[in-house]
C-alpha positions, 0 to 999 in steps of 0.5 A, spaced: 925 265 513 927 266 507 932 272 506 931 278 502 937 276 498 935 269 496 928 272 494 931 276 490 937 272 487 931 266 485 926 272 482 933 273 477 934 266 476 927 265 474 928 271 469 934 268 466 930 261 465 925 265 460 919 266 465 916 272 462 913 278 466 905 278 465 901 285 464 895 285 468 888 287 466 887 294 467 886 297 474 879 302 475 882 307 479 878 313 479 872 312 484 866 314 484 867 318 477 865 311 473 870 310 469 878 309 468 883 314 465 886 307 463 888 306 455 891 300 453 893 303 446 896 310 449 903 309 447 904 314 452 905 312 460 900 318 461 892 319 459 890 325 455 888 331 460 881 331 461 877 337 464 874 335 470 866 337 471 867 344 475 863 347 480 858 343 482 861 337 485 865 342 489 858 346 491 855 340 492 859 339 497 859 345 500 851 345 501 853 338 505 857 342 509 853 348 510 847 343 512 851 340 518 854 347 521 846 349 522 845 343 526 852 343 529 852 346 536 858 344 539 864 350 540 868 347 536 864 349 530 867 346 525 863 345 519 862 352 519 869 354 519 870 348 513 864 351 509 867 359 511 874 357 508 871 353 502 866 358 499 871 364 501 876 360 496 871 359 490 868 366 491 876 369 490 877 365 484 877 370 477 871 374 476 864 372 472 864 369 466 870 364 469 870 358 465 876 352 469 880 349 465 883 344 470 885 337 467 886 331 470 892 326 468 893 319 470 897 313 469 895 310 461 897 303 464 896 303 472 898 295 470 904 296 469 906 299 477 902 293 480 905 288 485 900 282 485 901 279 493 896 274 491 904 271 487 910 269 491 915 273 491 920 269 487 914 269 482 917 274 476 909 276 476 909 278 483 914 284 481 911 291 477 912 290 469 919 294 469 922 292 475 926 286 472 929 292 467 936 295 468 936 301 473 937 307 468 940 311 473 940 318 469 941 324 471 937 329 475 937 336 479 935 336 486 935 343 490 933 343 497 929 348 500 929 349 508 922 352 509 916 348 510 911 350 507 910 351 500 910 358 497 907 357 490 910 363 488 913 359 481 908 360 475 906 353 472 910 348 476 908 341 479 907 342 487 906 334 490 899 333 493 902 329 500 895 325 498 890 320 502 888 314 497 882 318 497 883 325 493 882 331 498 883 326 505 879 330 510 878 337 506 871 336 507 872 334 514 876 334 520 883 334 516 888 341 516 894 338 514 898 339 508 893 336 503 887 338 506 890 345 506 892 345 499 885 343 497 882 349 501 886 354 498 884 350 491 877 350 488 879 346 483 883 340 487 877 341 492 873 339 486 876 334 484 876 331 491 868 332 491 868 328 485 872 322 488 878 320 484 883 315 487 890 316 487 890 308 490 887 302 487 882 299 493 886 294 498 888 293 505 892 298 509 901 298 510 906 297 504 903 293 497 896 293 500 895 297 494 898 299 487 900 307 485 894 311 482 898 318 482 894 323 479 896 331 475 892 336 475 893 342 471 891 349 471 889 349 478 887 356 481 890 357 488 886 362 490 886 365 498 893 363 503 891 360 510 896 362 515 900 356 518 896 357 525 890 353 522 894 348 521 893 341 525 889 342 529 890 350 531 884 351 527 879 347 531 880 352 538 879 358 533 872 362 533 869 362 526 870 370 525 878 368 527 879 364 522 876 368 517 881 373 518 887 367 518 884 367 510 888 372 505 885 373 498 890 371 493 891 376 488 891 375 482 891 367 483 897 363 483 897 358 477 899 351 477 900 344 477 898 339 482 901 332 482 897 327 487 901 322 490 899 317 496 905 313 501 902 308 505 902 309 513 907 304 517 910 303 524 915 306 526 921 302 527 924 296 522 918 297 518 920 304 515 926 301 512 923 294 511 923 291 504 916 291 502 916 298 504 922 300 500 918 296 494 912 300 495 915 307 496 920 306 489 914 303 485 910 309 487 915 315 486 917 311 479 909 312 478 909 319 479 915 323 477 912 318 471 906 321 469 909 328 472 914 328 466 909 326 461 904 331 463 908 336 464 915 335 460 921 340 463 918 342 468 920 343 476 917 339 480 916 341 487 916 336 493 918 334 500 917 329 506 911 326 504 908 321 508 914 323 514 908 326 519 903 322 522 904 316 516 911 315 520 915 315 515 923 316 515 925 322 513 931 319 509 928 313 506 923 318 503 929 322 500 933 316 498 926 312 495 924 320 491 932 320 489 933 313 486 925 314 483 927 320 479 934 318 476 930 312 473 926 317 470 931 322 468 931 329 466 928 332 472 929 339 476 926 337 483 926 342 489 926 338 495 922 342 501 923 342 508 931 340 507 937 344 509 943 343 505 946 339 510 941 334 510 941 333 503 949 332 504 947 326 509 942 324 504 945 323 497 951 320 501 946 315 502 944 315 495 951 314 492 953 308 497 946 304 494 948 306 487 956 305 487 953 298 490 949 298 484 954 298 479 958 294 482 953 288 482 953 284 476 945 284 477 943 291 475 936 290 475 931 295 479 928 289 483 936 289 486 937 295 485 931 296 491 934 290 495 940 294 495 937 301 498 934 295 503 941 293 506 944 300 506 938 303 510 939 298 515 946 298 515 947 291 513 954 288 513 953 286 505 953 294 504 960 296 503 
């Protein structure tokens, strides 16, 4: 079997002989909206912000859920609870006449962040366009925050939505984890989910089975706060009345921006630090931080251990790959939620080890950087 190192060195040799990196056709990445924001003529890596239609898509979904609730005779009454939460959030928007200004920004060049797995890893065209470039290792700031749940207290900051491939995940169904609780408390985010945006291209499950199409939604209102007791399965055993009592109006509304990013679901064990996993994570986070910086320059980004719950990603690996991706973009101020100072110290030691190995290597590409991350995270003897 070909080793990861021989795979990388074959690639670099091919590039040295003059093999170019193909520019792929733009991928239509926005589901049922019926159009793509990809603009081949754009100079920026982000599209111009497009105001989303509001509130008709959201109200249409609420109507469907209410119809389900009317026919539901189960003890859990999940549709009735979801309709209640969504209606409460919508009712707590500013008084009429209210005009939503929420806009969506996507990658102008999603083809630049595409793995072409129809090719072999020895083919330069297998990798995203920028992977052969020199890793920039720019300066960033990462501040840990040990609290597990966002407070959204700072106005106009960017908050990472741990998204599903389909924006909103189970917001209109039986979901009640990070993304769903965000959408349930933010009518415009739920509205975008009703429209049908995608945060990854169509593909197959697992690392490199699809490619990232992260989204930034600007000028989003957070209108209610959900009691943490509702989280995960907590809401299922509550009565509708108790769910209602677990909702607190957010007056005034909190104004924020959402960065929707989807990582892949993997298996615990070796797949957590497998080379394909790290390639996918690095590429996903570079794409996400690129569109976030273009859409909201000089704005703090709030993130955390995305994909480390049901998706079974390793927390250290997620921190390390986010950190390396942010260093490629540079100039980012990041607050990392659910992380203690002691945990950050340990994770940063791993980042430093990887970067130190990269600095000593003759190959300065991002292709090689991810390989070095793989060697260090798997405690390979090749990582000194």
